[in-house]
C-alpha positions as CSV (number, residue, x, y, z in Angstrom):
1,M,3.8,1.9,-15.6
2,K,1.4,-1.1,-15.5
3,S,0.1,-0.4,-12.0
4,T,-0.8,3.2,-12.8
5,R,-3.0,2.1,-15.8
6,V,-4.7,-0.6,-13.6
7,L,-5.4,2.0,-10.9
8,A,-6.8,4.4,-13.5
9,V,-9.2,1.7,-14.9
10,V,-10.3,0.6,-11.4
11,L,-10.9,4.3,-10.5
12,L,-12.9,4.9,-13.6
13,V,-15.1,1.8,-13.1
14,V,-15.8,2.6,-9.5
15,L,-16.6,6.3,-10.3
16,L,-19.0,5.2,-13.0
17,A,-20.7,2.7,-10.8
18,S,-21.1,5.0,-7.7
19,S,-24.5,6.2,-6.7
20,A,-25.8,9.7,-6.5
21,S,-25.9,9.5,-2.7
22,A,-22.1,9.3,-2.5
23,F,-20.5,11.4,0.3
24,D,-23.6,11.7,2.4
25,G,-21.8,11.0,5.7
26,M,-23.0,7.5,6.0
27,R,-20.5,4.7,5.7
28,K,-22.5,3.1,2.8
29,G,-22.0,3.5,-0.9
30,F,-18.9,5.0,-2.6
31,V,-15.8,5.4,-0.4
32,L,-12.5,7.2,-1.1
33,G,-9.6,7.7,1.2
34,G,-5.9,7.9,1.9
35,G,-3.4,8.6,4.5
36,L,0.2,9.4,5.4
37,G,2.4,8.3,8.3
38,F,5.4,6.2,9.1
39,A,6.8,3.0,7.8
40,P,8.8,1.5,10.7
41,V,9.8,-1.5,8.5
42,A,10.3,-2.0,4.8
43,N,12.6,-5.0,4.3
44,T,13.8,-7.0,1.3
45,S,15.7,-10.2,1.0
46,I,16.9,-12.3,-1.9
47,D,16.0,-16.0,-2.2
48,G,19.2,-18.1,-1.9
49,L,21.3,-15.4,-0.3
50,E,21.7,-14.7,3.4
51,G,20.8,-11.4,4.9
52,K,18.3,-8.7,4.2
53,Y,18.2,-5.0,4.3
54,E,15.7,-3.0,6.3
55,K,14.7,0.6,5.9
56,Q,12.3,3.1,7.5
57,G,10.4,5.7,5.6
58,L,7.1,7.3,4.7
59,G,4.0,5.2,5.0
60,V,1.2,5.8,2.5
61,N,-2.2,4.3,1.9
62,F,-5.0,4.8,-0.6
63,L,-8.4,3.2,-1.0
64,I,-11.4,3.5,-3.3
65,G,-14.4,1.3,-3.4
66,Y,-17.9,0.5,-2.1
67,A,-19.4,-0.1,1.3
68,W,-22.6,-2.2,1.1
69,D,-23.6,-1.3,4.7
70,E,-22.3,0.6,7.7
71,R,-19.8,-2.1,8.7
72,N,-18.4,-3.7,5.5
73,M,-16.7,-2.4,2.5
74,I,-14.7,-3.8,-0.5
75,V,-12.0,-1.6,-2.0
76,F,-9.0,-1.3,-4.2
77,L,-6.2,-0.8,-1.7
78,R,-2.7,0.5,-2.1
79,D,-0.4,0.5,1.0
80,G,3.3,1.1,0.8
81,A,6.6,2.5,2.0
82,I,8.7,5.2,0.4
83,Y,12.4,5.5,1.4
84,S,15.8,6.5,0.2
85,E,18.5,3.9,-0.6
86,T,22.2,4.5,-1.2
87,I,23.6,2.2,-3.9
88,E,27.4,1.7,-3.8
89,L,29.4,0.1,-6.7
90,T,33.1,-0.4,-6.6
91,W,35.3,-0.6,-9.7
92,G,38.9,-1.1,-8.9
93,D,39.8,1.8,-6.5
94,V,36.9,3.9,-7.6
95,V,33.7,3.8,-5.6
96,F,30.4,5.1,-7.1
97,R,27.6,6.1,-4.8
98,D,24.1,7.0,-5.9
99,K,21.1,7.9,-3.7
100,I,17.8,6.6,-5.1
101,N,14.2,6.9,-3.9
102,M,12.5,3.5,-3.6
103,A,8.9,2.4,-3.0
104,Q,7.5,-1.0,-2.1
105,G,4.1,-2.1,-1.2
106,F,0.8,-3.9,-1.8
107,S,-1.9,-3.2,-4.4
108,G,-5.0,-5.3,-4.5
109,V,-8.6,-6.0,-3.3
110,G,-9.2,-5.2,0.3
111,Y,-12.0,-6.0,2.7
112,Y,-12.8,-3.7,5.7
113,H,-15.0,-4.6,8.6
114,Y,-16.0,-2.1,11.3
115,F,-17.1,-3.2,14.7
116,G,-19.1,-0.2,15.8
117,P,-21.0,2.9,14.8
118,V,-19.5,5.5,12.4
119,G,-17.0,7.7,14.2
120,K,-16.3,5.3,17.1
121,A,-15.2,1.9,15.8
122,F,-12.4,-0.5,15.7
123,F,-11.9,-2.1,12.3
124,V,-9.9,-4.9,10.6
125,T,-8.8,-5.3,7.0
126,A,-7.4,-8.0,4.8
127,G,-6.3,-8.0,1.2
128,I,-5.0,-10.2,-1.6
129,G,-3.2,-8.8,-4.6
130,F,0.3,-7.9,-5.8
131,Q,3.6,-6.9,-4.2
132,D,5.8,-4.4,-6.0
133,W,9.2,-2.9,-5.5
134,M,10.3,0.0,-7.6
135,S,12.7,2.9,-8.0
136,L,11.2,6.3,-8.4
137,E,14.0,7.2,-10.7
138,E,13.6,7.1,-14.5
139,D,16.5,4.9,-15.5
140,W,16.0,2.0,-13.2
141,E,14.4,-1.3,-14.3
142,N,11.9,-2.5,-11.8
143,P,11.3,-6.2,-10.9
144,D,8.1,-7.9,-12.0
145,L,5.1,-7.9,-9.7
146,G,4.4,-10.9,-7.5
147,A,1.7,-12.2,-5.2
148,G,1.0,-10.2,-2.1
149,L,-1.1,-10.4,1.1
150,L,-2.2,-7.7,3.6
151,F,-3.5,-7.7,7.1
152,G,-4.3,-4.6,9.2
153,G,-6.7,-2.7,11.3
154,G,-7.2,0.4,13.3
155,Y,-9.6,2.8,15.0
156,E,-12.0,5.3,13.5
157,F,-11.9,8.0,16.2
158,T,-14.1,10.5,14.5
159,R,-16.3,10.5,11.4
160,H,-14.0,10.3,8.3
161,V,-10.7,10.1,10.3
162,Q,-8.9,6.9,11.4
163,V,-5.6,5.6,12.7
164,Y,-4.6,2.7,10.4
165,S,-1.8,0.1,10.5
166,S,-1.1,-2.8,8.1
167,V,1.5,-5.4,7.5
168,S,1.8,-6.6,3.9
169,F,4.3,-9.0,2.3
170,G,5.0,-10.7,-1.0
171,K,7.5,-11.4,-3.8
172,T,8.9,-9.8,-6.8
173,S,11.4,-11.1,-9.4
174,D,13.6,-10.2,-12.2
175,A,15.8,-12.2,-14.6
176,F,18.4,-13.0,-11.9
177,F,16.7,-13.0,-8.5
178,D,13.5,-13.6,-6.6
179,Y,12.9,-11.0,-3.8
180,N,10.9,-11.3,-0.6
181,H,9.4,-8.1,0.8
182,A,7.5,-7.1,3.9
183,Q,6.3,-3.7,5.0
184,W,4.6,-2.3,8.1
185,I,2.9,1.1,7.9
186,I,1.1,3.3,10.4
187,T,-0.9,6.2,9.1
188,V,-3.6,8.7,9.9
189,S,-6.1,8.4,7.2
190,A,-9.1,10.3,5.9
191,V,-12.0,8.4,4.4
192,A,-14.8,10.2,2.5
193,F,-18.2,8.4,2.4
């Protein structure tokens, strides 16, 4: 998977560039975090066709990067939704149903800005990168990545723990269709710094 290789390279570069003072409890230097929660909305529509389908599922986020001071950081950011989808195909009088696990989300460069001291601060985030939509099954061909945007924010209610929410959207495509995606996630995240 291309996105896994890109993530591995970014992780390696950031780890090599991190300072010896990482994880000293100050929101400055190397940062690493992630969270789990709920995805109230994960929707997909196809250009040129009416309708869309909308699912709910597990919300996930991951970040790794660098904070140059107590209020600003730049990160590689991955936000997404994981859900189950039932695919139904009809052939004559025979109906085939298959349940597959799907994921869709944003991967790219994100900027965080905190408005207060460590442990008691509202924050906002924005990102530019790629949208993906993929099956977590082995025999499924996934569409190509497309451009994606992300906007979000939350509240750091204690050192290293924050409530986070983001809305991201973008496009993917395959040989037949262009797909539009949007996802909204709400997570409780831990961020080490």
